[in-house]
C-alpha positions in Angstrom: 11.2 2.6 27.4 10.5 -1.1 26.6 7.7 -2.0 24.0 6.7 -5.2 22.3 7.5 -5.4 18.6 7.6 -7.8 15.7 11.4 -8.1 14.7 12.7 -9.4 11.4 16.1 -10.9 12.5 17.4 -11.6 8.9 15.9 -12.0 5.5 14.1 -15.3 5.2 13.7 -15.8 8.9 10.3 -15.8 10.8 9.3 -12.7 12.7 10.0 -12.6 16.4 7.6 -11.1 18.8 9.7 -9.7 21.5 10.6 -6.6 23.7 12.7 -3.8 22.4 14.2 -0.7 23.9 12.8 2.4 22.3 14.7 5.7 23.0 13.1 9.0 23.8 12.6 11.1 20.5 15.6 13.1 19.6 15.6 16.5 17.8 13.1 16.5 14.9 11.6 13.1 16.1 8.3 12.1 17.3 7.2 9.1 19.4 3.9 7.5 18.4 1.7 5.0 20.3 0.1 2.8 17.6 -3.6 2.4 17.4 -3.5 0.1 14.4 -1.1 -1.1 11.6 -2.1 -2.7 8.4 -0.3 -5.9 7.3 0.7 -5.2 3.6 2.0 -7.6 1.0 5.1 -5.4 0.8 5.9 -6.5 4.4 6.0 -10.1 3.2 8.2 -9.0 0.2 10.6 -7.5 2.7 10.8 -10.7 4.8 11.5 -12.9 1.8 14.0 -10.6 0.1 11.9 -9.5 -2.8 12.5 -5.9 -1.5 15.4 -5.1 0.5 15.9 -3.2 3.7 18.7 -3.2 6.3 18.1 -6.0 9.1 17.4 -6.7 11.8 14.3 -4.6 11.5 11.0 -3.9 12.8 8.6 -3.9 9.8 5.3 -2.3 9.3 4.7 0.8 7.2 1.0 1.4 7.3 -0.2 2.8 10.6 -1.8 5.4 12.7 -1.7 6.3 16.3 -1.3 9.1 19.0 1.8 11.3 19.6 3.2 10.7 23.0 6.3 12.9 22.9 8.2 15.1 20.7 11.8 16.0 20.3 13.6 19.4 20.2 12.5 21.7 17.1 9.2 19.7 16.3 6.2 22.1 16.0 4.0 20.4 13.4 2.5 18.0 16.1 2.1 17.9 19.8 1.6 15.1 22.5 -2.1 13.9 22.2 -2.5 14.5 18.4 -3.6 11.7 16.3 -1.4 11.0 13.2 -1.2 8.9 10.2 2.2 7.4 9.5 3.9 8.2 6.1 6.6 5.8 5.2 7.8 7.7 2.1 8.3 11.4 3.1 9.6 13.6 0.4 12.6 15.8 1.0 11.5 18.7 -1.2 15.1 19.2 -2.6 15.9 16.3 -5.0 15.4 16.2 -8.7 12.2 14.3 -8.5 10.8 16.6 -5.9 11.7 19.6 -8.1 9.5 18.0 -10.7 6.7 17.7 -8.4 7.0 13.9 -8.4 7.2 13.4 -4.6 6.4 9.8 -4.8 9.8 9.4 -6.5 11.8 11.3 -3.9 15.4 10.1 -3.9 15.8 10.5 -0.2 12.4 9.0 0.9 13.9 5.9 2.5 17.1 7.1 4.0 15.7 6.8 7.4 15.4 2.9 7.1 19.2 2.8 7.3 19.4 4.3 10.7 19.3 2.4 14.0 16.3 3.6 15.8 15.9 1.1 18.7 17.6 -1.9 20.3 17.0 -5.3 21.2 17.6 -6.5 24.9 21.0 -7.6 24.0 22.0 -4.1 22.6 21.6 -5.2 18.9 20.7 -2.2 16.8 17.3 -2.3 15.0 16.4 -0.6 11.8 12.9 0.9 11.2 11.7 -1.1 8.1 10.4 1.5 5.6 11.1 4.3 8.1 8.3 3.9 10.5 8.4 0.5 12.2 4.7 0.2 12.7 4.6 -3.4 13.9 5.2 -2.2 17.6 3.2 -0.9 20.4 5.2 2.5 19.9 7.6 3.8 17.5 9.8 6.8 17.1 9.9 8.4 13.6 11.1 11.5 11.9 8.5 14.4 12.2 8.1 14.4 8.5 6.8 10.8 8.7 3.7 11.8 10.4 0.5 13.4 9.0 -2.4 15.0 10.9 -5.1 12.2 11.4 -8.3 13.3 9.7 -11.3 14.5 11.8 -14.0 12.0 11.9 -12.0 9.0 10.9 -11.2 6.4 13.7 -7.5 5.9 14.0 -7.9 2.2 13.5 -9.4 3.0 10.2 -7.1 6.0 9.4 -4.2 3.5 9.5 -5.1 2.1 6.0 -4.9 5.6 4.6 -1.2 5.3 4.9 -0.5 2.8 2.1 -3.3 0.6 0.8 -5.9 3.4 0.2 -3.4 6.0 -1.0 -1.8 3.5 -3.4 -5.1 2.1 -4.9 -6.8 5.5 -5.0 -3.8 7.2 -6.6 -3.2 4.3 -9.2 -6.7 5.2 -10.5 -6.8 8.9 -10.1 -3.2 10.0 -10.5 -1.3 7.3 -12.5 -4.0 5.9 -14.8 -6.1 9.2 -14.7 -9.4 7.3 -15.1 -12.1 9.6 -16.7 -15.7 9.6 -16.3 -17.4 6.8 -18.6 -14.3 4.8 -19.1 -14.2 1.1 -18.4 -11.6 -0.4 -15.9 -10.3 -3.7 -15.0 -8.7 -4.2 -11.6 -6.4 -7.3 -11.2 -6.3 -8.5 -7.6 -9.0 -7.9 -5.0 -6.8 -7.6 -2.0 -6.6 -4.4 0.1 -4.9 -2.3 -2.8 -7.3 -3.8 -5.3 -10.4 -3.2 -3.2 -9.4 0.5 -2.8 -8.8 0.7 -6.7 -12.2 -0.7 -7.4 -13.8 2.1 -5.1 -11.6 4.6 -6.6 -12.8 3.6 -10.1 -16.4 4.0 -8.9 -15.6 7.3 -7.4 -14.0 8.4 -10.8 -17.3 7.6 -12.6 -16.2 4.5 -14.4 -19.0 3.2 -16.5 -17.9 -0.5 -16.0 -15.6 -1.9 -13.5 -14.4 -5.3 -13.9 -12.6 -7.2 -11.0 -10.2 -10.2 -11.5 -8.9 -12.4 -8.8 -7.9 -16.1 -8.5 -10.4 -16.6 -5.7 -14.3 -16.9 -6.4 -14.7 -16.1 -2.6 -13.8 -12.5 -3.1 -16.6 -11.7 -5.5 -19.0 -10.3 -2.9 -16.2 -7.9 -1.5 -15.3 -6.7 -5.0 -18.9 -5.9 -5.9 -19.4 -4.1 -2.7 -16.4 -2.0 -3.5 -17.9 -1.1 -6.9 -17.1 -3.9 -9.4 -19.8 -4.4 -12.1 -18.4 -7.6 -13.2 -16.2 -10.3 -11.7 -13.8 -12.6 -13.5 -12.1 -15.6 -11.8 -8.5 -15.6 -13.1 -7.8 -18.4 -15.7 -6.0 -19.1 -18.8 -8.6 -17.1 -20.8 -8.9 -14.1 -18.6 -7.9 -11.4 -21.1 -10.5 -13.0 -23.6 -13.1 -13.0 -20.8 -12.5 -9.3 -20.0 -12.8 -8.4 -23.5 -16.0 -10.3 -23.9 -17.5 -8.2 -21.0 -16.7 -5.0 -22.9 -18.1 -5.6 -26.3 -15.0 -7.5 -27.5 -12.8 -4.3 -27.4 -11.2 -4.5 -24.0 -11.3 -2.0 -21.1 -9.9 1.5 -21.4 -7.8 1.0 -18.2 -6.3 -2.0 -16.5 -4.9 -1.6 -12.9 -2.5 -4.5 -12.0 -2.3 -5.0 -8.2 -0.5 -8.3 -8.1 3.0 -8.0 -9.3 3.4 -11.2 -11.3 4.6 -11.1 -15.0 1.6 -13.3 -16.2 -0.9 -10.9 -14.5 0.9 -7.7 -15.9 0.7 -9.4 -19.4 -2.9 -10.4 -19.0 -3.9 -6.9 -17.8 -2.2 -5.5 -20.8 -4.0 -7.8 -23.2 -7.2 -7.0 -21.5 -7.2 -3.4 -22.6 -8.5 -2.1 -25.9 -6.4 -0.9 -28.7 -4.9 2.3 -27.2 -5.7 1.1 -23.8 -3.6 1.9 -20.6 -2.2 -0.4 -18.1 -0.9 0.8 -14.7 1.2 -1.7 -12.7 1.0 -1.3 -8.9 1.9 -4.7 -7.7 5.6 -5.2 -6.7 7.3 -8.3 -8.3 10.6 -10.0 -8.1 13.4 -9.6 -10.4 12.7 -13.1 -11.9 9.3 -11.9 -13.0 10.2 -11.0 -16.7 7.4 -9.6 -18.9 7.9 -9.9 -22.6 6.4 -8.1 -25.6 7.2 -8.3 -29.3 7.9 -5.1 -31.3 5.0 -5.6 -33.7 2.3 -5.9 -31.1 3.6 -2.8 -29.4 3.1 -0.9 -32.6 0.0 -2.5 -33.6 -2.0 -2.2 -30.2 -0.9 1.3 -29.4 -1.2 0.5 -25.8 0.7 2.0 -22.9 2.2 0.2 -19.8 3.2 2.3 -16.8 4.7 1.8 -13.4 3.2 3.3 -10.3 4.9 4.2 -7.1 2.8 4.8 -3.9 -0.1 5.5 -6.2 1.8 8.6 -7.6 0.5 10.3 -4.6 1.4 13.3 -2.4 0.1 12.1 0.9 0.0 15.7 2.5 -2.4 16.6 -0.3 -4.2 13.3 -0.8 -5.0 12.0 2.7 -7.5 14.8 3.3 -9.2 14.1 0.0 -9.5 10.4 0.9 -10.8 11.4 4.4 -13.6 13.5 2.9 -14.5 10.5 0.7 -14.7 8.3 3.9 -16.8 10.8 5.6 -19.3 11.1 2.8 -19.6 7.4 2.5 -18.0 7.1 -0.9 -15.1 5.1 0.5 -15.6 2.3 2.8 -12.2 1.4 4.6 -13.9 -1.7 6.4 -14.1 -3.5 3.1 -10.2 -3.7 3.0 -9.9 -5.6 6.4 -10.7 -9.3 6.5 -9.0 -10.0 9.8 -8.1 -8.1 13.0 -5.4 -9.5 14.9 -2.7 -8.7 17.5 1.1 -8.7 17.0 1.2 -12.5 17.5 -1.2 -12.8 14.5 1.3 -11.3 12.0 3.1 -14.5 11.0 -0.2 -16.1 10.4 -1.3 -13.3 8.2 2.0 -13.7 6.1 1.3 -17.5 5.8 -2.1 -16.6 4.4 -0.7 -14.2 1.9 1.9 -16.8 0.8 -0.9 -19.3 0.4 -3.0 -16.9 -1.6 -5.7 -17.0 0.9 -5.2 -13.9 3.0 -6.9 -10.5 2.7 -5.7 -7.5 4.5 -5.2 -8.0 8.1 -5.2 -5.1 10.6 -3.0 -5.3 13.8 -5.0 -3.5 16.6 -2.9 -2.5 19.6 
């Protein structure tokens, strides 16, 4: 069947909104009609080469929709079922999965190397990060879909597949924020706003949001920030000043820049914890001297997909949504169609864009 999609023809090239030929699902596959897809900064990183996937590709890794057909051997979902896309399914067999660290699965992205659809001229297309959500419909492996939670509209549930899982998991699983602790979140984009809400849900006594834009303060406070700092050369000092001069217990960095990672680390107290969520390029070098590492006793840790187990955590997030503790609407600043994706990328590059939601 023919569907419209946003195709990345080559790294560094603009996306092309065009028709592609999508095959029927084969054994172990599912076809999904998208209801919505989030435009994540990781998609921009894939277009500019910060992250690499085989091209040409259809990007988009955060989405939800309705199953329209299933291939042979698929029993976990049926046509008509609502599903959330899972771009990083775990194999259950590799070393990381054996340790219970499914977010580090060695086989999670093997599907991105396959050809899943074709352009009109017969050129093969790869599913960017497995699921190719920037299209009216997609075909994915059955383990790339999760049952959509009851009581959450599919257009909202799309955000559960990346932004919310990542931000929530960074706070609850990676940083393990405890009730009464103080937290600083660097970056008030989609993931950062999810992290702010997660810190509030965890019972943080004080939540400091940091962003370059003063215009995001109202969103950050609505998400749970008790304090707001506009990023500057004195950010670390400003955060420490708001916490009695000590610094926060936990910093969550959602930007992926060397200067922000370093600042987040400096904003924590002696013995504090910094979790890095943002994805930076190889040129972003963070440096520390040996003496300060000893003296401050701080820890710095990476975080992949929020260190989450999507099958376990999506139902938990859905319950927070239904109970009113988690507001998915705060994460979306613009609702667009497929043609709006290039504009959303331009806003991200200019540092102006929040999280756009493609609604089909």
